C-alpha positions, -999 to +999 in steps of 0.1 A: -417-131-445-440-107-467-432-112-502-437-090-528-467-096-549-457-082-580-446-117-596-483-133-588-503-104-602-488-105-635-494-146-633-528-138-623-534-112-650-523-135-677-544-164-668-569-153-647-573-150-610-603-178-610-585-203-626-548-195-608-571-202-572-588-233-581-557-247-601-538-245-566-566-255-543-559-241-507-529-221-519-536-182-512-518-151-528-497-135-503-510-107-486-487-070-489-476-055-455-502-028-461-532-054-462-521-076-433-516-047-411-554-042-420-562-071-417-550-077-378-563-039-370-526-023-361-490-018-369-461-040-356-432-014-347-398-023-336-383+001-313-355+002-285-357-010-255-349+017-235-333+051-252-347+080-236-361+107-258-370+079-287-382+053-271-389+049-234-418+040-205-430+066-185-441+070-150-478+062-161-464+029-180-468+044-211-442+044-238-431+078-249-405+091-272-398+104-311-396+068-322-427+058-306-449+089-320-435+082-352-448+049-352-482+064-343-481+084-372-481+052-394-512+043-375-528+076-378-523+074-417-538+038-420-565+039-395-570+070-387-558+067-346-526+067-334-534+036-310-534+012-334-499+005-328-483-027-310-442-020-301-417-044-304-386-034-279-363-043-296-322-043-287-291-038-314-287-072-322-327-082-331-335-049-351-328-061-387-331-096-374-372-089-363-374-071-394-365-095-420-383-123-404-414-102-401-424-101-367-422-061-375-434-038-403-412-015-396-379-005-377-386+029-360-351+020-331-327+050-337-306+035-362-281+048-383-288+051-421-255+033-435-246+020-472-240-015-454-270-018-437-290-001-465-277-026-487-267-060-473-298-069-448-328-067-470-340-035-459-344+004-470-344+031-455-369+054-458-357+090-443-340+105-420-360+112-388-335+127-362-299+141-373-274+129-349-240+126-347-209+134-327-206+164-306-194+182-277-204+191-245-186+216-224-192+240-192-215+273-202-185+289-177-161+284-202-175+309-224-167+281-256-194+286-287-174+269-309-150+236-315-124+259-330-122+273-298-110+242-279-073+241-292-052+228-264-082+214-247-085+183-226-112+158-241-131+132-225-135+104-253-142+066-257-111+049-269-113+030-306-118+036-335-151+052-334-151+088-312-116+087-312-104+087-344-131+118-356-119+139-329-079+135-339-092+135-376-114+169-371-083+181-346-058+172-367-077+190-400-073+224-380-043+220-370-054+227-336-038+209-304-055+187-277-052+159-250-075+128-250-089+115-213-098+084-222-123+057-205-134+028-217-172+030-204-192+056-212-206+062-176-172+064-167-166+088-189-193+108-178-181+110-141-146+121-153-157+148-172-181+163-142-149+159-118-135+182-137-110+161-149-113+172-186-128+203-209-149+188-232-168+156-233-173+143-269-201+117-279-232+112-300-251+145-295-285+122-279-261+110-255-243+139-242-277+157-241-294+128-216-265+127-197-267+165-194-300+159-177-290+139-151-264+164-139-270+184-113-275+216-127-280+209-165-284+244-175-247+250-166-234+227-194-238+235-231-235+212-262-217+232-292-236+233-330-206+215-346-204+180-355-174+157-367-194+129-377-228+119-390-256+092-380-287+098-398-314+081-376-348+067-394-372+042-401-362+010-421-389-015-439-378-046-458-365-041-495-397-063-510-430-038-509-420-008-527-455+000-515-452-001-479-415+018-483-437+046-496-463+048-468-436+049-442-413+074-464-442+097-468-456+093-437-423+117-429-428+137-455-459+142-444-451+156-406-422+178-421-444+191-443-471+201-419-449+222-398-438+237-434-473+245-438-482+257-403-503+227-399-506+219-364-525+194-344-541+228-326-551+245-362-558+216-384-594+216-387-599+251-388-572+252-418-594+225-435-611+261-450-579+272-462-576+282-497-538+275-497-533+247-527-502+228-509-526+230-479-555+218-497-539+192-512-518+177-485-551+174-463-567+158-491-593+185-496-584+190-536-564+162-548-566+121-534-528+120-527-536+089-508-548+064-535-516+058-546-503+046-515-535+026-506-544+050-482-576+068-470-577+101-493-574+124-455-546+098-445-523+138-440-548+151-419-550+119-395-517+122-389-513+159-381-549+156-365-536+127-339-499+129-333-494+171-351-464+181-372-427+170-368-414+204-350-446+195-322-430+159-321-396+171-316-402+196-288-421+169-267-394+144-271-360+153-272-365+190-273-368+222-248-404+206-236-384+178-228-358+164-203-328+163-231-339+198-237-321+197-272-319+226-299-333+221-333-301+221-350-297+197-381-329+190-376-350+225-380-368+230-413-347+237-443-361+275-444-346+282-407-309+264-415-321+230-408-323+197-432-358+189-429-370+194-463-404+178-475-405+163-513-432+186-529-472+168-524-479+171-559 
């Protein structure tokens, strides 16, 4: 496990690094996460095993998805190439264990950010890469545009304290009637919906989008815009290395900031002549914002050049250019009604 270097640095400052090393002979100071990554030549990224839109293997045996591309952005920030990354496909039981053991440098497997995960597992979440949550899928022919129009509907739902309780709480709070049609297995629940045995299918929006993509006529079904639960998905790192936490957090911020500034993989080279101060700061033309992170001056430029901005990644992995065809919704920029908002680069 990679440990924090702070205490050893203070000792070295007090008695001199040379004296310390000679006194302990073969003893060596543990490297920071970023130093270890540079030494081995690649980022170790924990991802989902088979999560369409987020982490999956395509027909050319290449791994693709939103989580995968975020890992590529980290590679670009450190090595100026998106390819200096190795992926560790992990199931839900392996993720935080692999992070804690040091098998991976960062966990990016569509993991929801919760208080217990952020405080009890030796990990810290660095931000939200995708705002997910429990939503509702309906047939376009029903002419329903809002959950508030579903009073009296039959709802296909997995029984239990999760999804079923969220539906009960929402409909109860609105004084709306509904009839639950329960199935223990998600696959069976989807079949129940397609057979017409319920009006609405409820589940996480990502799961609904995947199910819809496999329908004979996906365009005949729509995902309503409202959510009844919050499932913010994002990258997590070990809680013992503040520098690496900063690298991962600000990589996410750079992707969002680039979209805010309309910087893309196609125009970023031309925009290096821009006179706009925010553009010049982000691209390292007027300020060396990478220095405090331990990154090259042009780290954010390399991210945009190699993988694009957040919007580009979204559209080709889970958005309009993908089989999931999710609308931006909460994952749109704050200036367009979403929640994506970059902390200022200054």
